[in-house]
C-alpha positions in Angstrom: 55.4 85.2 111.9 53.0 82.8 110.0 53.5 79.1 109.8 55.0 79.1 106.3 57.5 81.8 107.4 58.4 79.8 110.5 58.9 76.7 108.4 61.2 78.6 106.1 63.2 80.0 108.9 63.6 76.5 110.5 64.8 75.2 107.1 67.2 78.2 106.8 68.8 77.6 110.2 69.1 73.9 109.5 70.9 74.6 106.2 73.3 76.8 108.1 73.9 74.1 110.8 74.5 71.5 108.1 77.4 73.6 106.7 79.3 73.1 110.0 80.7 76.6 110.0 79.4 78.0 113.3 81.8 78.3 116.2 84.8 77.2 114.1 88.3 78.8 114.6 89.5 81.8 112.5 90.6 80.9 109.0 92.8 83.0 106.7 90.5 82.8 103.7 87.7 84.5 105.6 90.1 87.0 107.1 91.0 87.9 103.5 87.3 88.6 102.8 87.0 91.3 105.6 90.3 92.9 104.7 89.2 93.1 101.0 85.8 94.6 102.1 87.6 97.2 104.2 89.9 98.1 101.4 87.0 98.3 98.8 84.6 100.3 101.1 87.0 102.2 103.4 84.9 101.3 106.4 86.3 100.9 110.0 84.1 97.8 110.9 83.7 94.8 108.6 82.1 91.5 109.5 81.4 88.1 107.9 78.2 87.5 109.9 76.2 84.2 110.2 72.7 84.3 111.7 71.2 81.3 113.5 67.9 81.1 115.4 69.0 83.4 118.3 72.4 85.1 117.6 74.7 86.7 115.2 78.1 85.0 115.1 81.2 86.5 113.3 83.3 84.1 111.3 85.6 87.0 110.6 85.7 90.6 111.8 87.6 93.8 111.8 87.1 96.8 114.1 84.9 95.0 116.6 86.0 93.0 119.6 83.0 90.7 120.3 82.6 87.5 118.4 78.8 87.3 118.6 75.8 89.4 119.5 72.1 88.9 120.1 70.1 88.4 116.8 67.7 91.3 117.6 70.5 93.9 117.5 72.1 92.6 114.3 72.0 94.8 111.2 73.0 91.7 109.1 69.9 89.9 110.2 67.8 92.4 108.2 69.9 91.7 105.0 69.4 88.0 105.6 65.6 88.4 106.1 65.2 90.3 102.8 67.8 88.1 101.0 69.1 91.2 99.2 71.7 93.9 99.7 70.7 96.3 102.6 71.9 99.9 102.4 71.3 102.3 105.3 73.0 105.7 104.7 72.0 107.0 108.2 70.8 104.4 110.8 69.5 107.2 113.1 66.9 108.0 110.5 65.7 104.4 110.1 62.9 103.3 112.6 64.4 99.8 112.6 67.8 100.9 114.0 67.7 104.3 115.6 67.1 102.8 119.1 69.7 100.0 118.5 72.2 99.9 121.4 75.1 100.0 118.9 73.6 103.3 117.5 72.9 104.9 120.8 75.9 103.4 122.6 79.7 104.2 122.5 80.0 102.3 119.2 78.1 105.2 117.5 77.2 103.2 114.4 75.8 105.6 111.8 75.7 103.7 108.5 75.5 100.1 107.2 75.8 98.2 104.0 75.3 94.4 103.9 75.2 91.8 101.1 73.6 88.5 102.0 75.6 85.2 101.8 73.3 83.0 99.7 74.0 79.3 99.2 73.7 77.5 95.8 70.2 76.4 97.0 69.2 80.0 97.4 69.3 80.1 101.3 70.5 83.3 102.9 72.7 82.2 105.9 74.4 85.5 106.8 75.9 88.6 105.3 79.2 90.4 104.6 78.6 93.8 106.3 80.5 97.1 106.5 79.7 99.7 109.2 80.8 103.3 109.5 80.6 105.7 112.3 79.4 108.5 110.1 76.5 108.8 107.7 77.4 108.0 104.1 76.0 107.1 100.8 77.5 103.8 99.6 78.7 104.0 96.0 77.7 101.6 93.3 81.3 100.3 93.1 81.3 99.7 96.9 78.1 97.8 96.7 79.3 95.8 93.8 82.5 94.8 95.6 80.5 93.9 98.7 78.1 91.7 96.7 81.0 90.0 95.0 82.7 89.2 98.3 79.4 87.8 99.7 79.2 85.4 96.7 82.8 84.4 97.2 82.1 83.9 101.0 79.2 81.6 100.1 81.3 79.5 97.8 84.1 79.3 100.5 81.7 78.1 103.1 80.2 75.4 100.8 83.6 74.4 99.5 84.8 74.0 103.2 81.8 71.9 104.0 82.3 69.7 100.9 86.0 69.2 101.8 85.1 68.1 105.3 82.3 65.9 104.0 84.7 64.3 101.5 87.2 63.6 104.2 84.6 62.0 106.3 83.2 60.0 103.4 86.7 58.9 102.3 87.5 57.7 105.8 84.2 55.9 106.1 84.8 54.2 102.7 88.3 53.1 103.9 86.8 51.7 107.0 84.2 49.9 105.0 86.8 48.5 102.7 88.9 47.3 105.6 85.9 45.4 106.9 85.2 43.9 103.5 81.9 45.8 103.0 80.8 46.7 99.5 81.3 50.4 99.0 81.6 50.9 95.3 78.1 52.3 94.9 78.7 55.0 97.5 82.2 55.7 96.2 80.8 56.2 92.6 78.0 58.5 93.8 80.4 61.1 95.5 80.5 64.5 93.7 84.0 65.2 95.0 86.9 63.5 93.1 88.6 60.8 95.2 91.7 58.7 94.4 93.5 56.1 96.3 97.3 56.1 95.7 100.2 53.8 96.8 103.6 54.8 98.0 104.8 55.6 94.4 101.7 57.8 94.1 100.2 55.4 91.5 96.4 55.7 91.4 94.9 52.4 92.5 91.3 53.3 92.7 89.2 56.4 91.8 85.6 57.5 91.4 84.0 58.8 88.3 84.0 62.4 89.6 87.8 62.2 89.8 88.1 61.3 86.1 85.6 64.0 85.1 87.4 66.8 87.1 90.8 65.7 85.6 89.4 65.5 82.1 90.4 61.8 81.6 88.7 58.5 81.0 88.6 55.7 83.6 91.3 53.8 81.8 93.5 56.9 81.3 93.4 57.8 85.0 93.8 54.3 86.5 97.5 53.5 87.0 98.6 57.1 86.4 101.3 58.5 88.8 102.2 61.9 90.1 105.7 61.3 88.6 104.4 60.9 85.0 106.0 63.5 82.7 102.7 64.5 81.0 101.1 65.2 84.4 101.2 69.1 84.2 100.4 70.5 87.6 101.0 74.1 88.7 101.0 75.7 92.1 98.7 78.5 93.3 101.0 81.1 91.6 100.9 79.2 88.3 104.5 77.9 88.5 105.2 74.2 87.8 104.6 72.1 91.0 107.5 69.7 91.6 106.5 66.0 92.3 107.9 66.1 95.8 105.7 69.1 96.6 102.4 67.5 95.5 99.9 66.8 98.3 100.0 63.0 98.1 103.8 62.9 98.0 104.1 65.3 101.0 101.5 63.3 102.8 103.5 60.0 102.2 106.8 61.7 103.1 105.6 63.3 106.4 102.8 61.0 107.5 100.7 64.2 108.1 97.5 65.3 106.3 97.8 68.0 103.6 94.6 70.1 103.7 93.1 72.8 101.5 96.1 72.8 99.1 95.2 74.7 95.9 96.8 73.6 92.6 96.1 73.8 88.9 95.8 70.9 86.5 96.2 71.3 82.7 93.5 69.2 81.1 93.9 67.4 77.8 92.2 70.3 75.9 94.9 72.7 77.5 92.3 74.4 79.7 93.5 75.0 83.3 91.3 73.7 86.1 91.9 74.8 89.7 91.4 72.2 92.5 91.3 72.4 96.3 93.0 69.2 97.5 93.0 67.3 100.7 95.3 64.3 101.1 95.2 61.9 104.1 97.7 59.2 105.0 96.7 55.5 105.6 98.8 53.4 107.9 99.0 49.6 108.0 100.9 49.6 111.3 101.5 52.0 114.0 104.8 53.9 114.1 105.5 53.0 110.4 105.3 55.2 107.3 101.9 55.3 105.6 101.4 52.9 102.8 98.5 54.6 101.0 97.0 58.0 100.6 93.4 59.0 99.9 93.0 62.3 98.2 89.8 64.2 97.6 89.4 67.4 95.5 86.8 69.9 94.3 86.7 72.4 91.4 87.5 75.9 92.6 88.1 77.4 89.1 85.2 79.8 89.4 86.2 80.9 92.9 89.8 81.6 91.6 88.3 83.7 88.8 86.3 85.8 91.2 89.4 86.2 93.4 91.3 87.5 90.4 88.4 90.0 89.6 88.5 91.2 93.2 92.3 91.6 93.2 92.1 93.6 90.0 89.4 95.7 91.5 91.5 96.4 94.6 94.5 97.3 92.5 92.3 99.7 90.5 91.1 101.2 93.8 94.7 101.6 95.0 95.7 103.3 91.8 92.7 105.6 92.1 93.8 106.5 95.6 97.2 107.3 94.3 95.8 109.5 91.7 93.6 111.2 94.3 96.7 111.9 96.5 98.6 113.4 93.6 95.5 115.5 92.7 95.4 116.8 96.4 99.1 117.7 96.2 98.7 119.5 92.9 95.6 121.4 94.2 97.6 122.4 97.3 100.4 123.7 95.1 98.3 125.5 92.6 96.1 127.2 95.2 98.8 128.1 97.7 101.0 129.7 95.0 98.7 132.6 94.2 97.5 132.7 97.8 101.2 133.2 98.8 101.2 136.4 96.7 98.0 137.7 98.2 98.9 137.1 101.9 102.6 138.0 101.6 102.1 141.2 99.6 99.3 142.3 101.8 101.5 141.6 104.9 104.3 143.7 103.4 101.9 146.5 102.5 100.6 146.5 106.0 104.1 147.5 107.2 104.2 150.6 105.0 102.8 154.1 105.6 99.0 153.9 105.1 96.1 156.0 106.2 93.4 154.4 108.4 91.1 153.5 105.6 93.9 151.9 103.5 95.1 150.0 106.6 91.6 148.7 107.2 91.3 147.4 103.7 94.8 145.7 103.9 93.7 144.1 107.2 90.6 142.7 105.5 92.8 141.3 102.7 95.2 139.6 105.1 92.3 138.2 107.2 90.5 136.9 104.2 93.6 135.3 102.8 94.4 133.7 106.1 90.8 132.4 106.4 91.1 130.9 102.8 94.4 129.2 103.8 92.8 127.7 106.9 89.9 126.3 104.9 92.4 124.9 102.3 94.4 123.3 105.1 91.3 121.8 106.6 90.3 120.2 103.3 93.8 118.9 102.7 94.0 117.5 106.2 90.7 115.7 105.8 91.8 114.2 102.5 95.0 113.0 104.1 93.2 111.5 107.0 90.7 109.7 104.7 93.5 108.4 102.5 95.4 107.3 105.7 98.4 109.3 104.5 98.8 111.5 107.7 101.6 110.3 110.0 102.6 111.0 113.5 105.8 112.8 114.3 106.7 112.1 117.9 109.1 114.7 119.4 109.9 116.0 122.8 108.1 119.3 123.7 107.7 121.6 126.6 104.1 121.6 127.9 104.3 125.3 128.9 105.8 126.4 125.6 103.2 124.4 123.7 100.3 126.0 125.6 101.8 129.5 125.4 102.4 129.3 121.6 98.9 128.0 121.1 97.0 130.5 123.3 98.9 133.9 122.9 97.2 134.8 119.6 93.7 133.8 120.8 94.1 135.9 123.9 94.5 138.9 121.7 91.4 137.9 119.7 89.4 137.3 123.0 90.5 140.8 124.2 89.3 142.3 120.9 85.8 140.8 121.5 85.8 141.8 125.2 86.0 138.2 126.4 87.8 136.9 129.5 90.6 134.5 128.7 92.0 132.2 131.4 94.8 129.6 130.9 95.8 127.1 133.6 98.6 124.6 133.2 99.0 121.9 135.9 102.4 120.2 135.2 105.8 120.3 136.9 107.8 123.5 135.9 109.9 122.8 132.8 108.2 119.5 132.2 108.7 117.9 128.8 106.8 115.1 127.1 107.0 113.0 124.0 104.1 113.3 121.5 103.1 114.9 118.2 103.3 118.5 119.4 102.2 120.0 116.0 99.0 117.9 116.0 98.3 118.7 119.7 98.7 122.4 118.8 96.4 122.0 115.9 93.7 120.5 118.1 94.0 123.3 120.6 94.0 125.9 117.8 90.7 124.5 116.4 89.0 124.3 119.7 90.0 127.9 120.7 89.1 129.3 117.3 85.6 127.8 117.7 85.3 129.0 121.3 86.0 132.5 120.4 83.9 132.4 117.2 80.8 131.1 119.0 81.1 133.3 122.2 79.8 136.9 122.2 79.9 137.5 126.0 81.6 135.9 129.0 84.9 134.1 129.0 87.0 131.4 127.5 88.8 129.0 129.8 91.7 126.6 129.0 93.1 124.0 131.4 95.9 121.6 130.6 97.1 118.9 133.0 99.0 115.7 132.9 97.6 112.7 134.6 99.1 109.4 135.7 102.1 108.3 137.8 103.7 106.1 135.1 106.2 108.3 133.3 106.0 106.1 130.2 102.2 106.1 130.0 100.6 109.4 131.1 97.5 111.2 129.8 97.5 114.8 128.6 94.1 116.3 129.5 93.1 119.4 127.6 89.8 121.2 128.4 88.4 124.3 126.6 85.4 125.9 128.1 83.3 128.8 126.7 80.1 130.7 127.5 78.8 130.7 123.9 75.8 129.4 122.0 76.1 126.0 123.8 75.2 122.5 122.5 71.8 120.8 122.2 71.6 117.0 122.6 71.0 116.6 118.9 74.0 118.8 118.2 76.2 116.7 120.5 75.4 113.6 118.5 76.6 114.9 115.1 79.0 117.5 116.2 82.2 115.7 115.0 80.7 114.6 111.6 82.3 116.4 108.5 80.7 119.6 107.4 78.4 119.8 110.4 77.9 123.1 112.4 74.9 122.3 114.5 72.2 123.9 112.3 71.6 126.1 109.3 71.3 129.3 111.3 74.7 128.8 113.0 76.2 128.1 109.6 74.7 131.3 108.2 75.8 133.4 111.2 79.3 132.1 111.8 80.5 130.5 108.6 83.3 128.0 108.3 83.6 124.5 106.7 82.4 122.4 109.6 85.7 120.4 109.3 87.6 121.6 112.3 86.1 119.3 114.9 86.1 116.3 112.5 89.9 116.8 112.1 90.3 117.2 115.8 88.7 113.9 116.5 90.6 112.2 113.7 93.9 113.6 115.0 93.1 112.7 118.6 92.3 109.1 117.7 95.3 108.8 115.5 97.4 109.6 118.6 95.6 107.0 120.6 93.3 109.4 122.4 89.8 110.9 121.9 87.7 114.1 122.3 84.3 114.7 123.7 81.9 117.6 123.9 79.3 118.4 126.5 77.0 121.3 127.3 78.3 123.6 130.0 76.9 123.5 133.5 75.1 126.9 133.0 75.7 127.9 129.4 78.2 127.4 126.6 80.1 124.2 126.0 83.1 122.1 127.2 85.5 120.2 125.0 87.8 117.6 126.6 90.7 116.0 124.9 92.7 113.1 126.3 96.0 112.1 124.7 98.6 109.6 125.7 102.1 111.1 126.2 105.3 109.9 127.9 107.7 111.9 130.0 110.8 113.2 128.2 114.3 114.2 129.4 114.7 117.9 130.5 115.8 120.2 127.7 119.5 121.1 127.7 120.0 124.9 127.5 121.2 125.7 123.9 124.5 127.4 123.5 124.5 130.8 121.8 127.4 129.8 119.6 126.5 129.1 116.0 123.4 131.2 116.0 123.0 133.3 112.9 120.8 136.3 112.1 119.8 137.6 108.6 122.7 139.8 107.5 122.0 143.0 105.5 124.9 142.5 103.2 123.9 139.0 102.1 123.8 138.0 98.4 120.8 135.7 97.9 119.9 133.6 94.9 116.1 133.2 94.5 115.1 130.3 92.3 111.3 130.7 91.6 109.3 130.2 88.3 106.3 132.3 89.4 106.9 136.1 88.8 104.4 137.1 91.6 106.2 134.9 94.1 109.6 136.4 93.1 108.2 139.9 93.7 106.8 138.8 97.0 110.2 137.6 98.3 111.8 140.7 96.8 109.5 143.0 98.7 109.8 141.0 102.0 113.6 141.2 101.8 113.7 144.8 100.7 114.0 146.2 104.3 117.1 144.1 104.9 119.1 145.5 102.1 120.1 142.1 100.9 121.2 141.7 97.2 118.7 139.5 95.4 119.6 137.6 92.1 116.8 135.7 90.4 116.5 132.5 88.4 113.3 131.0 86.9 114.3 127.3 87.2 117.0 125.0 88.6 119.0 125.0 85.3 119.3 128.8 85.3 120.4 128.6 89.0 123.2 126.2 88.2 124.4 128.5 85.4 124.4 131.5 87.8 126.2 129.5 90.5 128.9 128.5 88.1 129.7 132.2 87.5 129.4 133.7 90.9 129.0 132.9 94.6 126.0 133.4 96.9 125.5 133.5 100.7 122.2 131.8 100.5 119.8 130.1 98.0 116.0 130.3 98.2 114.8 127.3 96.1 111.2 126.6 94.9 110.4 122.9 94.8 108.2 122.6 91.7 109.5 124.3 88.6 109.7 123.6 84.8 113.0 122.5 83.1 114.6 121.5 86.4 112.8 121.2 89.7 114.1 122.3 93.1 115.0 118.8 94.4 117.0 117.9 91.3 118.8 121.3 91.4 119.6 121.0 95.1 121.1 117.5 94.6 123.1 118.7 91.7 124.4 121.7 93.7 125.5 119.4 96.6 127.2 117.1 94.0 129.1 119.9 92.5 130.2 121.2 95.9 131.4 117.7 97.0 133.5 117.5 93.8 135.0 120.9 94.2 136.9 119.8 97.4 138.0 122.3 100.0 137.7 126.0 99.6 134.5 126.9 101.4 131.5 125.3 103.0 128.3 124.4 101.2 125.9 127.2 100.4 122.8 127.2 102.7 119.7 126.2 100.7 116.1 127.0 101.9 113.4 125.0 100.1 110.2 127.0 99.5 107.0 125.1 98.5 103.3 125.0 98.6 103.5 121.3 99.3 103.3 121.2 103.1 103.3 117.5 103.7 105.8 115.6 105.7 106.9 113.6 102.6 107.9 116.9 100.8 109.7 118.2 103.9 111.7 114.9 104.2 112.4 114.9 100.4 113.8 118.5 100.7 116.2 117.6 103.5 117.2 114.4 101.8 118.1 116.3 98.7 120.4 118.6 100.8 118.3 121.5 101.9 119.1 123.3 105.2 115.7 124.9 105.7 112.1 124.5 104.6 109.4 127.2 104.2 105.8 126.5 103.5 103.9 128.9 101.3 102.2 131.3 101.8 105.4 133.0 102.8 105.2 135.7 105.5 108.0 137.9 106.8 108.2 135.8 110.0 108.4 132.5 108.2 110.8 133.8 105.6 113.3 135.3 108.2 112.9 132.2 110.5 113.6 129.8 107.6 116.7 131.8 106.5 118.0 132.0 110.0 117.5 128.2 110.5 119.4 127.4 107.3 122.2 129.7 108.3 122.4 128.1 111.7 122.4 124.6 110.3 125.1 125.4 107.7 127.3 127.3 110.2 
């Protein structure tokens, strides 16, 4: 570093120290900055970072525990050095950062964006930085929001320093006045507005800055009181501020300082100026109420305008997120509806008399449709995770049942490839635990599907055990081993990133979206656990999942009473607007001999129900004229008004919307069962039997 650069750095650090912000306690205004940055950029780690001569200190932070780091490992220090926004889509590809301990260590930093905090004098003192654990290209909107927040942070720091300086100066002036020292020159030179008020809040003295900020002349301001009718003051929300709630009056009433109080003043020209006000009490005698207050204030109108812009930008981002979620739901419905026809009809056709070549073609159709459904489900899961709309559903589950239901199908697939398949469960017989069984099963499915896909010879091993002696806080350890293509060190580093499958040759050979492991890690972390992958001791790979669980009460043996099976003589009303889906259900129910009556929407269904009775209703959720939820609520309303004379008709909701919200909406409307499309014979019969059992 040359002499001029050294001098500039010394001046920069001195400017930072003069602001008095380092090592101060957390403050809500700066916490708001990091929350706003996280919302705008959807990043897990956000910091308001200040860089002195040897360290990086965080005034506010999210997603990171430490409050400071060495300067030489700071990403923000580089944004400060160049005094402009620093964008690093992949830190592992940047020579400045690829050996950084936060990149190579457990923090796994992968991308960074930082906007410098620059004072009014043009000095970069720190940065507002966002960090992600995956490579990403920062969008123009995200960068714009980050730069706006950095400007707001700079003004907040300077405003804070001015307020503190004004308080110190005001107290010094009062001390000087008490000692009879002339202080008018100093008082007049202050940039902050300062007024001295008595117990009636009448202004006894003020400096020129106070008159300027309030839009009044010296004579107009002198002698003015907070209780004057023409003194139009509003609170931070814009509502009229009562006299007793004004800072000087509160200070007089309580004898306590009122700090950083934001209010608005209507100037004589009807413009609204926002001020940040500090009011301090002055006591003549100990243990007596204050006789005077000294109030200082600065103009924060520009800061308020920027906060409004930021709030509007965040609201726009939230609306965009809602639109995205609706789009995802619509895509799910529109794709699953025709996919339902493909898979269900092919499954039904597979059960008919076919020659070997026809059966082979049908098997390919079913396998291709199932693959397409798994890809669609993976994309939708990723969208839910990114939008933070996926929720946990904690229920008791049997560990042996979960493992068996998750591995039986894959044992068949392993046998077909000539692979060994070993499953070991280390848990007390009949042990039950509380956790999200469906998401645990989804993780195990993904890991087993990968293990079989990438293994051509050898064996697959699955071990499941529960660790810990505290029944309320145990760890479910799942390990999946294979003897497949294995993992290179480079592959281990990026394996859990979206759309990654190691290298191009693996992608060409094995296919897939590269989302399975990304979703596994997201689900594991959502449940409070994690997943890791390491190369096998000799060949292949090992995946270990650790998830927190709690012991649950043993399952009570269910009674056989009340169980119902699909009866051949049933009369079923199918409410479905798509003709292909109606034909699918008709073909699937054909072997049962059930009588099927069809309606194209909820309104037609109500008309048919008014004329005849049915043993069961299969109700689509999304339909024109009247949707399934509305029709179900109307059916339950009519049944309730009819009084005694028969129980409610069992209703099974069928929908391509597989989210938890849609399931809950269906049951809230009055449904007894729920089937997710694509419909298969197994899911259709299971859904019907469940509804009959519930309604029995």
